[in-house]
MARKOLZA-853101 format. One line per field, with one value per atom (N, C-alpha, C): x, y, z; residue number from 1. Coordinates in Angstrom, 3 decimals. Example, Ala and Ser with C-alpha at 12.3 -4.5 7.8 and 13.67 -1.06 7.14 Angstrom:
xx: c(13.190,12.300,13.200,12.850,13.670,12.900);
yy: c(-5.690,-4.500,-3.300,-2.250,-1.060,0.030);
zz: c(7.800,7.800,7.800,7.080,7.140,7.870);
n: c(1,1,1,2,2,2);
***
This chain:
xx: c(0.742,0.143,1.127,1.351,2.378,1.872,2.348,2.131,1.218,0.822,0.256,0.848,-0.144,0.918,0.338,1.188,1.703,1.382,0.275,0.018,0.316,1.239,1.136,0.434,-0.426,-0.974,-2.460,-2.400,-3.775,-5.157,-4.822,-6.292,-6.307,-5.571,-5.680,-5.804,-5.972,-6.607,-5.773,-4.629,-3.761,-4.215,-3.250,-2.897,-4.406,-5.686,-7.290,-7.391,-7.257,-7.858,-6.864,-5.598,-5.038,-5.477,-5.644,-6.048,-7.363,-8.273,-9.425,-9.565,-8.774,-8.764,-8.271,-6.824,-6.407,-7.248,-8.081,-9.005,-10.109,-10.437,-11.889,-11.351,-9.930,-9.194,-9.212,-9.190,-9.134,-7.820,-6.623,-5.837,-5.517,-4.630,-4.636,-3.858,-4.130,-3.518,-3.401,-1.654,-2.025,-2.018,-2.806,-2.764,-2.007,-1.078,-0.645,-0.820,-1.062,-1.509,-1.073,-0.913,-1.269,-1.747,-2.861,-4.414,-5.089,-4.726,-5.398,-7.311,-7.468,-8.627,-9.820,-9.349,-10.177,-11.027,-11.911,-13.420,-12.632,-11.568,-11.240,-10.692,-9.713,-9.081,-10.387,-11.612,-12.103,-13.225,-13.087,-13.714,-12.772,-11.763,-10.600,-10.836,-11.245,-10.853,-12.445,-13.296,-14.574,-14.646,-13.573,-13.246,-12.439,-11.644,-10.910,-9.510,-9.083,-7.485,-7.365,-6.335,-5.641,-4.863,-5.408,-4.580,-3.437,-2.695,-1.409,-0.835,-0.491,0.057,1.524,1.520,2.976,3.679,4.521,5.078,6.089,6.371,7.592,8.632,8.503,9.591,9.555,9.194,9.101,9.662,11.166,11.772,10.815,10.863,10.626,8.820,8.190,6.891,6.774,7.514,7.616,8.048,9.316,9.559,8.555,7.969,6.760,5.842,5.299,4.310,4.642,5.484,6.124,6.460,6.808,7.354,5.915,6.753,6.318,5.585,5.431,4.679,5.774,4.949,5.596,5.890,5.014,5.191,4.339,5.243,4.630,4.245,2.985,2.743,3.039,4.090,4.702,4.160,4.202,3.430,4.065,4.867,5.227,4.478,4.325,3.594,4.755,4.938,5.472,4.637,3.262,2.572,2.262,3.193,3.419,4.239,5.296,6.741,7.972,7.272,8.061,8.966,9.032,10.264,11.362,11.952,13.414,12.507,11.563,10.948,10.226,9.778,9.071,10.388,11.447,12.493,12.814,13.233,13.714,12.624,10.924,10.420,10.071,10.317,10.397,11.678,12.640,13.839,13.760,13.468,12.955,12.443,10.864,10.156,10.392,11.398,12.087,12.977,13.582,14.804,14.262,13.125,12.748,11.978,11.966,10.879,11.682,13.071,14.127,14.965,14.617,15.373,14.355,13.220,12.264,12.733,13.546,13.946,12.784,11.435,10.111,9.790,10.054,9.271,10.205,9.601,10.168,9.928,8.640,8.434,8.008,8.289,8.031,7.017,5.770,5.354,5.146,6.621,6.219,5.382,4.521,3.640,4.664,4.873,5.581,4.620,5.018,4.207,4.435,3.623,3.898,4.793,5.937,6.975,7.788,8.062,9.023,10.490,10.334,11.526,12.347,11.686,12.206,12.728,12.980,13.827,12.663,11.682,10.468,10.671,11.683,11.882,10.907,9.948,9.020,9.368,9.538,9.935,9.513,7.945,7.985,7.300,8.016,8.296,9.590,10.434,11.632,12.118,11.467,11.710,11.126,10.181,9.655,10.568,11.063,12.207,13.176,13.805,15.014,14.513,13.478,12.865,12.787,12.487,12.773,14.280,14.765,16.119,16.854,16.352,16.763,16.332,14.944,14.465,15.068,15.493,16.634,17.924,18.224,19.540,19.713,18.148,17.888,18.281,18.192,18.194,16.902,15.604,14.651,13.889,13.143,12.056,11.602,10.904,10.274,9.671,8.650,7.834,7.604,7.653,7.145,5.953,5.187,4.207,3.905,3.467,3.769,2.077,1.093,-0.129,0.292,-0.953,-1.232,-1.955,-2.652,-3.585,-4.437,-5.241,-6.417,-7.254,-8.352,-9.586,-10.602,-10.164,-10.782,-10.715,-9.435,-9.540,-10.793,-11.734,-12.747,-13.495,-13.536,-14.734,-14.242,-12.621,-12.458,-12.479,-12.229,-12.130,-10.994,-10.682,-12.391,-12.937,-13.001,-13.830,-15.443,-15.646,-17.080,-18.124,-17.151,-17.748,-17.627,-16.705,-16.653,-17.801,-18.226,-19.486,-20.674,-20.815,-21.815,-22.250,-21.256,-21.332,-21.346,-21.241,-21.119,-20.014,-18.420,-17.387,-16.304,-16.093,-14.344,-13.397,-12.471,-11.361,-10.233,-9.080,-7.391,-6.856,-5.493,-4.544,-4.037,-4.402,-4.274,-5.309,-4.727,-5.477,-6.619,-7.617,-8.736,-8.326,-7.677,-7.516,-6.405,-5.938,-4.654,-5.322,-4.635,-4.589,-4.423,-5.221,-4.868,-5.221,-3.823,-3.931,-4.074,-5.318,-6.114,-6.131,-6.112,-6.833,-7.668,-8.490,-9.180,-8.263,-8.863,-8.419,-7.805,-9.284,-9.879,-8.529,-8.403,-7.902,-6.135,-5.588,-4.292,-4.196,-5.090,-5.252,-5.068,-6.002,-6.245,-4.989,-4.403,-3.295,-1.872,-1.677,-1.135,-1.418,-1.934,-2.670,-2.017,-1.925,-2.128,-0.344,0.361,1.607,1.823,1.384,1.861,1.262,0.294,0.304,0.859,1.291,2.055,3.303,4.138,5.273,6.402,6.162,7.539,6.997,5.985,5.839,6.152,6.043,6.585,7.476,8.282,9.741,10.545,11.187,12.318,11.418,10.321,9.385,9.166,9.071,8.542,7.455,6.006,5.105,4.440,4.216,3.257,2.064,0.926,-0.546,-1.449,-2.321,-3.357,-4.389,-5.978,-7.036,-7.604,-7.311,-8.072,-7.349,-7.193,-6.787,-7.914,-8.353,-9.277,-8.826,-9.139,-9.045,-9.664,-9.354,-10.178,-11.326,-11.848,-13.187,-14.221,-12.990,-14.029,-14.447,-13.229,-13.230,-14.558,-14.628,-15.861,-17.284,-17.170,-18.293,-18.674,-17.777,-17.992,-18.707,-18.022,-18.398,-19.923,-19.946,-21.104,-22.454,-22.445,-23.239,-23.535,-22.438,-22.870,-23.489,-23.272,-23.390,-24.941,-25.314,-27.006,-26.662,-25.275,-25.382,-24.778,-24.907,-24.132,-22.466,-21.578,-20.585,-19.239,-19.101,-17.982,-16.296,-15.428,-14.360,-13.626,-13.105,-12.430,-10.777,-10.219,-8.417,-7.994,-7.384,-6.704,-5.347,-4.658,-3.690,-2.938,-1.565,-0.743,-0.160,-0.133,0.898,0.026,-1.867,-2.470,-2.268,-1.997,-2.646,-1.073,0.190,1.430,1.693,1.153,0.965,0.220,-0.653,-1.830,-1.037,-0.491,0.285,1.548,2.467,3.811,5.026,4.265,5.396,4.539,3.406,3.198,3.673,3.794,3.723,4.774,5.717,6.442,5.764,4.886,3.513,2.635,2.121,1.213,1.933,2.741,3.695,4.225,4.312,4.584,3.520,2.414,0.954,0.644,0.914,0.263,1.269,2.369,3.507,4.097,4.232,4.772,3.489,2.962,1.723,2.249,1.546,2.363,1.670,2.691,2.811,2.600,1.504,1.336,0.724,0.702,0.077,-1.212,-2.055,-3.559,-3.482,-3.574,-4.201,-3.440,-2.064,-1.483,-1.798,-2.258,-2.502,-3.535,-4.524,-5.897,-6.045,-5.123,-4.636,-4.404,-3.247,-2.045,-2.858,-3.531,-4.292,-5.843,-6.435,-8.248,-8.475,-7.686,-8.334,-8.667,-7.909,-7.750,-9.087,-9.743,-11.273,-11.110,-10.032,-9.675,-11.045,-11.349,-12.692,-12.026,-12.996,-12.819,-13.390,-13.321,-13.225,-14.738,-15.814,-17.006,-17.512,-17.204,-17.526,-17.373,-15.904,-15.582,-17.008,-17.124,-17.594,-19.448,-19.720,-21.271,-21.746,-20.307,-20.577,-19.902,-20.100,-20.047,-21.276,-21.235,-22.384,-22.459,-22.854,-22.647,-23.571,-24.879,-26.113,-25.433,-24.234,-23.368,-23.324,-23.565,-22.839,-24.429,-25.448,-26.686,-26.897);
yy: c(-1.102,-0.057,1.138,1.608,2.614,3.752,4.799,6.024,5.710,4.598,4.614,4.888,5.413,5.502,3.936,3.678,2.260,2.734,1.803,2.077,0.792,0.420,-0.546,-0.910,-2.027,-2.237,-1.691,-1.927,-1.201,-2.021,-2.993,-3.611,-3.484,-2.711,-2.512,-0.963,-0.169,0.943,2.239,2.272,3.505,3.312,2.085,2.296,2.226,1.036,1.370,2.791,3.596,5.299,6.117,5.879,6.201,6.336,4.726,4.368,5.027,5.312,5.312,6.854,7.700,8.933,9.280,8.744,8.961,8.817,7.651,7.403,8.000,8.599,9.765,11.053,11.231,12.292,11.729,10.805,10.518,10.014,9.485,9.137,7.533,7.164,5.685,4.991,3.797,3.539,1.620,1.360,0.093,0.139,-1.126,-1.162,-2.636,-2.520,-3.755,-4.494,-5.675,-6.730,-8.111,-9.025,-9.950,-10.873,-10.339,-11.268,-10.330,-10.127,-9.899,-10.354,-11.474,-12.136,-11.746,-10.951,-10.517,-9.836,-9.548,-8.702,-7.101,-6.987,-5.186,-5.118,-6.159,-5.814,-5.631,-6.578,-6.172,-5.298,-4.144,-3.304,-2.124,-2.172,-1.452,-1.604,-2.819,-3.084,-2.334,-2.511,-1.841,-0.462,0.453,1.553,2.109,1.287,1.643,1.045,0.730,0.348,-0.921,-1.072,-2.661,-2.843,-4.524,-4.912,-5.958,-5.927,-6.349,-7.193,-8.517,-8.953,-8.591,-8.418,-7.938,-8.597,-8.864,-9.252,-8.915,-8.175,-7.504,-8.592,-9.629,-11.072,-11.803,-11.091,-11.840,-10.645,-10.074,-9.024,-9.106,-10.289,-10.032,-10.042,-10.118,-9.855,-8.139,-7.267,-6.219,-5.377,-6.129,-5.592,-5.298,-6.658,-6.886,-5.604,-5.546,-4.993,-3.134,-2.967,-1.521,-1.493,-2.051,-1.372,-0.802,0.066,1.459,2.403,2.209,3.168,4.246,5.446,6.836,7.237,6.506,6.862,5.900,5.806,5.283,5.363,4.944,5.140,3.498,3.792,2.727,2.692,1.442,1.549,0.170,0.216,-1.256,-1.540,-2.248,-3.324,-4.048,-3.786,-4.677,-5.523,-5.841,-6.707,-8.172,-8.092,-9.324,-10.576,-9.378,-10.385,-9.789,-8.671,-8.121,-6.637,-6.227,-4.884,-5.027,-5.852,-6.462,-6.530,-7.199,-7.637,-6.675,-5.628,-4.714,-3.278,-3.568,-2.838,-3.278,-4.677,-5.230,-5.632,-5.193,-5.311,-3.835,-3.099,-1.466,-1.613,-1.750,-1.414,-2.171,-3.217,-4.668,-3.447,-3.077,-2.254,-0.984,-0.278,1.554,0.923,-0.134,-0.243,-0.776,-1.953,-2.333,-0.787,0.114,1.137,2.053,2.357,3.186,2.335,1.035,0.294,0.246,0.825,0.537,1.670,3.248,3.973,4.656,4.748,5.445,5.771,5.399,6.066,7.385,8.342,9.702,10.154,9.319,9.849,8.718,8.469,7.865,8.693,8.240,8.668,7.929,7.503,6.856,7.213,6.341,6.819,5.895,6.789,6.402,6.671,7.164,7.530,8.454,9.330,10.883,10.746,11.700,11.329,10.467,9.592,8.634,8.969,9.985,10.401,11.549,11.152,11.929,10.715,9.712,8.876,8.177,7.892,7.382,6.449,5.348,4.275,3.104,3.701,2.762,1.867,0.846,-0.100,0.230,-0.347,0.076,1.394,2.416,3.580,3.551,3.420,3.456,2.568,1.685,0.768,1.582,2.131,2.889,3.795,5.070,5.924,5.284,3.919,3.278,3.164,2.669,2.993,4.277,4.973,6.866,7.293,6.845,7.256,6.540,5.134,4.513,5.253,5.728,6.432,7.479,8.354,9.561,9.427,7.964,7.817,7.418,7.260,6.157,7.283,8.626,9.315,9.471,9.221,9.455,10.647,11.332,12.194,11.578,11.939,11.497,12.339,11.590,12.669,11.792,11.882,10.775,11.837,10.848,11.643,10.587,11.239,10.298,10.608,9.306,9.934,9.787,10.486,10.221,9.063,8.553,7.158,7.536,6.336,6.226,5.960,7.027,6.959,5.326,4.775,3.364,2.855,2.649,1.755,1.927,2.621,2.730,1.812,1.421,0.703,-0.732,-1.190,-2.455,-2.851,-4.035,-4.519,-3.751,-3.669,-3.794,-2.898,-1.767,-0.565,-0.647,-1.166,-1.416,-2.504,-3.273,-4.118,-3.070,-1.963,-0.866,-0.412,0.369,1.319,0.913,-0.634,-1.175,-1.260,-1.313,-1.492,0.076,1.516,2.437,2.849,2.048,2.989,3.112,3.750,4.339,4.073,3.050,2.943,2.615,3.610,3.804,3.906,3.669,3.879,5.346,6.470,7.486,8.276,9.770,10.051,10.869,11.288,11.499,12.824,13.812,15.279,15.132,14.303,14.459,14.133,15.189,15.503,14.348,13.598,12.720,12.911,12.742,12.869,12.033,12.380,11.655,11.681,11.113,11.446,10.203,10.496,9.903,8.750,7.511,7.037,7.805,8.317,8.954,10.309,10.878,11.768,11.843,10.572,10.208,9.775,9.016,9.206,10.069,10.888,12.331,13.175,13.041,13.902,12.915,12.070,11.046,11.072,11.426,11.697,12.766,14.032,15.085,15.438,14.481,14.409,13.737,12.928,12.043,12.861,13.485,13.942,15.498,16.322,17.463,17.160,16.433,16.118,17.316,17.909,19.292,19.836,20.142,20.889,19.897,18.901,17.920,17.530,17.637,16.399,17.080,16.245,16.068,16.572,16.332,16.967,15.598,16.059,14.886,15.693,15.063,15.777,14.863,15.224,14.626,14.914,14.101,14.633,13.881,14.766,14.234,15.557,15.244,16.085,16.425,15.763,16.486,15.815,16.737,16.100,16.652,15.479,15.365,14.578,14.849,14.039,13.243,12.171,10.716,10.771,11.867,12.306,13.092,13.884,14.219,13.239,11.895,10.756,10.253,9.716,8.900,9.926,10.870,11.670,11.716,11.779,12.315,10.797,9.613,8.175,7.867,7.929,8.022,8.606,9.964,10.523,10.203,9.414,8.874,7.722,7.212,5.939,5.549,6.780,6.937,6.204,6.544,6.065,7.037,6.467,7.414,6.635,7.461,6.667,7.393,6.802,7.369,6.847,8.200,7.642,6.765,6.034,5.141,5.076,5.424,5.575,3.951,3.385,1.756,2.297,1.516,1.719,1.030,1.909,1.900,0.267,-0.172,-1.871,-2.498,-2.363,-3.250,-3.663,-2.441,-2.655,-3.513,-2.840,-3.409,-4.938,-5.124,-6.586,-7.418,-6.797,-7.697,-7.797,-6.440,-6.430,-5.866,-6.395,-6.328,-5.682,-6.164,-5.632,-3.981,-3.810,-2.351,-1.594,-2.000,-1.167,0.173,0.042,1.622,2.681,2.291,2.740,3.496,2.200,2.690,4.380,3.417,4.719,5.907,5.865,7.429,7.983,7.274,8.054,8.453,8.125,8.333,9.205,9.375,10.727,11.418,11.292,12.337,13.008,11.767,11.971,12.625,12.533,12.979,13.835,14.972,16.424,16.620,17.139,17.669,18.830,19.675,20.921,20.853,20.310,20.209,21.282,22.399,23.845,23.964,23.978,24.478,23.881,22.271,21.642,21.815,21.929,22.480,24.126,24.795,26.104,26.463,25.424,25.189,24.256,23.409,22.283,22.248,23.274,22.838,22.120,21.821,20.616,19.210,19.111,17.865,17.233,18.254,18.492,17.346,17.741,17.377,17.054,15.780,15.110,15.329,16.083,15.607,14.641,14.188,13.084,13.012,13.830,13.747,13.642,14.378,14.304,12.888,11.909,10.655,9.930,10.134,9.251,9.335,10.324,10.271,9.433,9.096,8.670,7.054,6.914,5.011,4.335,3.199,2.528,1.967,2.611,2.152,1.530,0.789,0.081,-1.286,-1.734,-2.999,-3.401,-1.822,-2.479,-2.929,-2.367,-3.253,-4.740);
zz: c(0.113,0.221,-0.001,-1.075,-1.335,-0.511,-0.258,0.354,1.354,2.098,3.137,4.794,5.767,6.981,7.390,8.220,9.069,10.548,10.954,12.841,13.201,13.931,14.425,15.686,16.286,17.566,16.744,15.380,14.843,15.649,16.275,16.752,18.353,18.443,19.960,20.363,22.221,21.924,21.656,21.540,21.144,19.358,18.835,17.501,17.130,17.323,16.823,16.744,17.706,17.689,16.680,16.545,15.301,14.415,13.929,12.327,12.278,12.987,12.655,12.893,13.789,12.877,12.019,11.503,9.965,8.818,9.432,8.289,7.956,9.282,9.584,8.112,8.188,7.380,6.013,5.675,4.566,4.356,5.282,5.036,4.840,3.821,3.571,4.919,5.293,6.913,6.132,6.695,6.682,8.142,8.644,9.802,9.785,11.213,11.339,12.867,12.917,13.672,13.832,14.689,14.752,14.484,14.350,14.403,13.242,12.227,10.892,10.677,11.354,11.094,12.139,13.123,14.604,13.903,14.954,14.548,14.720,15.446,15.103,13.899,13.551,12.294,11.165,10.823,10.179,10.004,11.394,11.379,10.840,10.865,10.020,8.789,8.142,6.760,6.399,7.008,6.700,6.526,7.260,7.473,6.450,5.447,4.555,4.478,5.653,5.945,5.135,4.813,4.641,5.618,6.010,7.304,6.695,7.731,7.449,8.492,8.336,9.468,9.530,11.012,11.396,12.861,13.229,14.448,14.966,16.062,16.250,16.454,16.740,16.975,15.287,14.293,13.152,12.232,11.982,11.249,9.656,9.291,7.968,7.707,8.775,8.575,8.697,9.680,9.516,7.891,7.708,6.544,5.043,5.677,4.474,4.492,6.034,5.980,5.840,6.200,5.817,4.727,3.775,2.227,1.646,1.232,0.466,1.653,2.743,3.976,3.875,4.371,4.348,6.012,6.431,8.353,9.030,10.194,10.874,12.481,12.890,14.200,15.110,16.127,16.531,18.190,18.789,20.166,20.310,21.912,22.386,23.542,24.061,25.003,26.314,27.051,28.616,28.979,28.729,29.741,28.816,27.662,26.974,27.540,27.290,27.345,28.395,29.502,29.723,29.557,30.400,29.733,28.808,28.938,28.128,26.924,26.819,25.484,24.806,25.711,25.185,24.353,25.014,24.043,23.099,23.254,22.126,20.965,21.018,19.951,19.481,20.353,19.886,19.427,19.485,18.526,17.328,17.255,15.962,15.133,15.479,15.119,14.087,14.921,14.713,13.651,13.817,13.152,11.550,11.428,9.895,9.474,9.931,9.497,9.025,9.549,9.435,7.806,7.621,7.032,5.496,5.579,3.978,3.225,3.935,2.882,2.325,2.463,2.464,3.325,4.568,5.866,6.514,6.656,6.679,8.126,8.788,9.664,10.206,12.228,12.527,14.193,14.772,15.891,16.656,17.535,18.774,20.082,20.195,22.003,22.791,23.920,25.334,26.312,27.326,28.891,29.280,29.759,30.209,31.757,31.753,32.560,32.711,31.350,31.433,31.374,30.300,30.558,31.676,33.092,34.209,35.467,35.087,35.815,36.960,36.543,37.609,38.361,37.901,38.759,38.136,37.580,37.109,35.940,35.983,35.115,33.564,33.378,31.975,31.825,32.679,31.755,31.347,32.181,31.840,30.316,30.254,29.052,27.696,28.298,27.173,26.791,27.913,27.374,26.550,27.186,26.217,24.841,24.652,23.097,22.342,23.258,22.645,22.701,23.310,22.986,21.950,21.334,20.204,18.882,18.989,17.818,17.675,18.366,17.829,17.148,17.526,16.882,15.101,14.700,13.755,12.163,12.589,11.566,10.511,10.802,10.717,11.446,10.776,11.406,12.606,13.767,14.987,15.695,16.141,17.392,18.766,19.784,21.109,21.641,21.502,22.261,23.624,24.949,25.626,26.474,26.623,26.930,28.537,29.228,30.755,30.758,31.885,32.331,31.430,31.000,30.160,30.821,30.373,30.867,30.679,29.232,29.597,30.670,31.874,32.357,33.412,33.474,34.199,33.782,32.811,31.954,32.025,33.002,33.072,34.785,34.878,36.005,36.719,38.313,39.089,39.302,38.149,38.202,37.992,37.213,36.948,38.415,39.066,40.411,41.580,41.672,42.523,42.383,40.914,41.281,40.925,41.147,41.275,42.663,43.213,44.887,45.421,44.759,44.947,45.675,45.205,45.311,44.673,44.276,43.680,44.365,44.357,45.638,44.676,44.963,44.603,45.875,45.139,46.235,45.997,46.477,46.360,47.426,47.687,48.621,48.001,48.719,47.725,46.911,47.666,46.928,46.050,45.871,44.791,43.289,42.761,41.150,40.754,39.530,38.728,37.191,36.793,35.123,33.975,33.288,32.207,30.746,30.431,28.840,28.088,27.452,26.726,25.099,24.844,23.802,22.791,22.269,21.300,20.972,21.847,21.522,21.649,22.121,21.602,20.488,19.705,18.353,17.458,18.230,17.136,17.435,18.363,18.430,17.808,17.854,16.982,15.047,15.165,13.502,13.121,14.193,13.760,13.621,14.154,14.286,12.847,12.472,11.419,9.868,10.138,8.824,8.740,10.040,9.811,10.766,10.098,10.740,10.862,9.719,10.462,11.277,11.855,12.901,14.017,14.256,15.731,15.481,14.457,14.328,15.069,15.924,17.129,18.554,18.720,20.251,20.419,21.936,22.576,23.662,23.831,23.913,25.081,26.298,27.439,27.154,27.038,26.567,27.577,27.751,28.724,28.603,28.930,28.453,29.709,30.599,32.359,33.560,34.350,35.567,36.655,37.300,38.586,39.670,41.071,41.822,42.157,43.374,43.511,43.622,44.711,44.978,43.897,42.746,41.494,40.595,40.447,39.640,40.205,41.375,41.959,41.670,41.503,41.634,39.988,39.045,38.075,37.369,37.493,37.018,37.640,38.903,39.954,38.884,38.412,37.906,36.469,35.531,34.899,34.305,35.463,35.647,36.535,37.048,37.918,39.130,39.625,41.021,41.799,43.110,44.088,44.501,44.029,44.535,45.448,46.331,47.007,46.598,47.105,46.847,48.665,47.949,49.203,48.992,49.821,49.871,50.122,49.201,49.726,49.939,51.368,51.753,50.058,50.137,48.856,49.333,50.309,50.448,50.165,50.591,49.972,48.565,47.833,46.298,45.719,46.230,45.564,45.989,47.336,47.752,46.654,46.153,45.307,43.489,43.476,42.214,42.517,42.753,43.127,41.837,40.484,39.648,39.118,39.578,39.152,40.427,41.403,42.924,42.641,41.972,41.708,40.676,39.963,39.274,40.285,41.153,41.877,43.053,43.448,44.199,43.675,42.660,41.807,41.526,41.656,40.884,42.207,43.456,44.807,45.454,45.089,45.562,44.881,43.627,42.718,41.839,41.119,40.338,38.625,37.742,36.699,35.836,35.505,35.065,34.021,33.607,32.201,31.837,30.893,30.714,29.757,30.463,30.256,29.230,30.181,29.611,28.883,28.328,26.946,26.208,26.391,24.749,24.411,25.555,25.050,24.363,24.907,23.992,22.562,22.634,21.175,20.500,20.854,19.660,20.181,20.051,19.884,18.922,18.082,16.966,17.281,18.404,18.845,19.706,19.961,20.458,22.133,22.878,24.179,24.949,25.222,26.161,27.393,28.829,29.851,30.301,31.541,32.192,31.863,32.158,32.498,30.881,29.746,28.350,27.606,28.604,27.985,28.511,30.318,30.727,30.429,30.165,28.982,28.226,27.337,26.226,26.731,27.613,27.862,28.097,28.128,28.202,29.559,30.684,32.225,32.099,31.189,31.576,31.719,31.496,31.556,33.377,33.973,35.598,36.317,35.283,36.027,36.508);
n: c(1,1,1,2,2,2,3,3,3,4,4,4,5,5,5,6,6,6,7,7,7,8,8,8,9,9,9,10,10,10,11,11,11,12,12,12,13,13,13,14,14,14,15,15,15,16,16,16,17,17,17,18,18,18,19,19,19,20,20,20,21,21,21,22,22,22,23,23,23,24,24,24,25,25,25,26,26,26,27,27,27,28,28,28,29,29,29,30,30,30,31,31,31,32,32,32,33,33,33,34,34,34,35,35,35,36,36,36,37,37,37,38,38,38,39,39,39,40,40,40,41,41,41,42,42,42,43,43,43,44,44,44,45,45,45,46,46,46,47,47,47,48,48,48,49,49,49,50,50,50,51,51,51,52,52,52,53,53,53,54,54,54,55,55,55,56,56,56,57,57,57,58,58,58,59,59,59,60,60,60,61,61,61,62,62,62,63,63,63,64,64,64,65,65,65,66,66,66,67,67,67,68,68,68,69,69,69,70,70,70,71,71,71,72,72,72,73,73,73,74,74,74,75,75,75,76,76,76,77,77,77,78,78,78,79,79,79,80,80,80,81,81,81,82,82,82,83,83,83,84,84,84,85,85,85,86,86,86,87,87,87,88,88,88,89,89,89,90,90,90,91,91,91,92,92,92,93,93,93,94,94,94,95,95,95,96,96,96,97,97,97,98,98,98,99,99,99,100,100,100,101,101,101,102,102,102,103,103,103,104,104,104,105,105,105,106,106,106,107,107,107,108,108,108,109,109,109,110,110,110,111,111,111,112,112,112,113,113,113,114,114,114,115,115,115,116,116,116,117,117,117,118,118,118,119,119,119,120,120,120,121,121,121,122,122,122,123,123,123,124,124,124,125,125,125,126,126,126,127,127,127,128,128,128,129,129,129,130,130,130,131,131,131,132,132,132,133,133,133,134,134,134,135,135,135,136,136,136,137,137,137,138,138,138,139,139,139,140,140,140,141,141,141,142,142,142,143,143,143,144,144,144,145,145,145,146,146,146,147,147,147,148,148,148,149,149,149,150,150,150,151,151,151,152,152,152,153,153,153,154,154,154,155,155,155,156,156,156,157,157,157,158,158,158,159,159,159,160,160,160,161,161,161,162,162,162,163,163,163,164,164,164,165,165,165,166,166,166,167,167,167,168,168,168,169,169,169,170,170,170,171,171,171,172,172,172,173,173,173,174,174,174,175,175,175,176,176,176,177,177,177,178,178,178,179,179,179,180,180,180,181,181,181,182,182,182,183,183,183,184,184,184,185,185,185,186,186,186,187,187,187,188,188,188,189,189,189,190,190,190,191,191,191,192,192,192,193,193,193,194,194,194,195,195,195,196,196,196,197,197,197,198,198,198,199,199,199,200,200,200,201,201,201,202,202,202,203,203,203,204,204,204,205,205,205,206,206,206,207,207,207,208,208,208,209,209,209,210,210,210,211,211,211,212,212,212,213,213,213,214,214,214,215,215,215,216,216,216,217,217,217,218,218,218,219,219,219,220,220,220,221,221,221,222,222,222,223,223,223,224,224,224,225,225,225,226,226,226,227,227,227,228,228,228,229,229,229,230,230,230,231,231,231,232,232,232,233,233,233,234,234,234,235,235,235,236,236,236,237,237,237,238,238,238,239,239,239,240,240,240,241,241,241,242,242,242,243,243,243,244,244,244,245,245,245,246,246,246,247,247,247,248,248,248,249,249,249,250,250,250,251,251,251,252,252,252,253,253,253,254,254,254,255,255,255,256,256,256,257,257,257,258,258,258,259,259,259,260,260,260,261,261,261,262,262,262,263,263,263,264,264,264,265,265,265,266,266,266,267,267,267,268,268,268,269,269,269,270,270,270,271,271,271,272,272,272,273,273,273,274,274,274,275,275,275,276,276,276,277,277,277,278,278,278,279,279,279,280,280,280,281,281,281,282,282,282,283,283,283,284,284,284,285,285,285,286,286,286,287,287,287,288,288,288);
***
């Protein structure tokens, strides 16, 4: 698909949002996925994308999928093989992109504040991939999203909302920085289609900042329930998920710093969603 923008992880949260944003604006998309026969891949085909099999562990599949493409949205994950696997996968994908000779710009999605020595293993791994991208001699942008609002539609939050409780390992008044996946996709698409404006930049992105008590109230209002905030001891959470302990601790004690007001001012075309706007669009009937 010569001239297309390749989107890695196209059947996932960030890649899917990016592919849909590009397709809405009429850009040709080559959707890279390990599951080309999935329902999510079929939906992208319906929207106009070409779907190509691509596996980070199979360099030949990446070379074939990226052939002729002119830009790439790159995403990595530590949740299938660990942080070292994430770094290796990221490097393989980026080097395949650089080797095409046709890809002129890569937008890599990382994590907000991952460049600040957070001590969070899967933030540090993303920063290692960021640093490698900058050495490859092609145009690049790093976007670094805050915490996904979509987490609130997944366990354990729905069960808590059914019980009238929003429980988190954070003080009730501590600000928490959030972003909707749709906004990630819109911003990524912008960097890919206007590369000169964003080349060589690393940009932390978020669309809202809310305290724990505010999140409880907003989710309660959207789901038609009285929801109270409950602070969970950090030790209890880290004992249950020790691999995520450093992240929970960082969120609870330092937090993610993102210039939400500046993003809204400088990029109104993204249509940034507040948590209340996002929550109002979800199907909370599933909680019944």
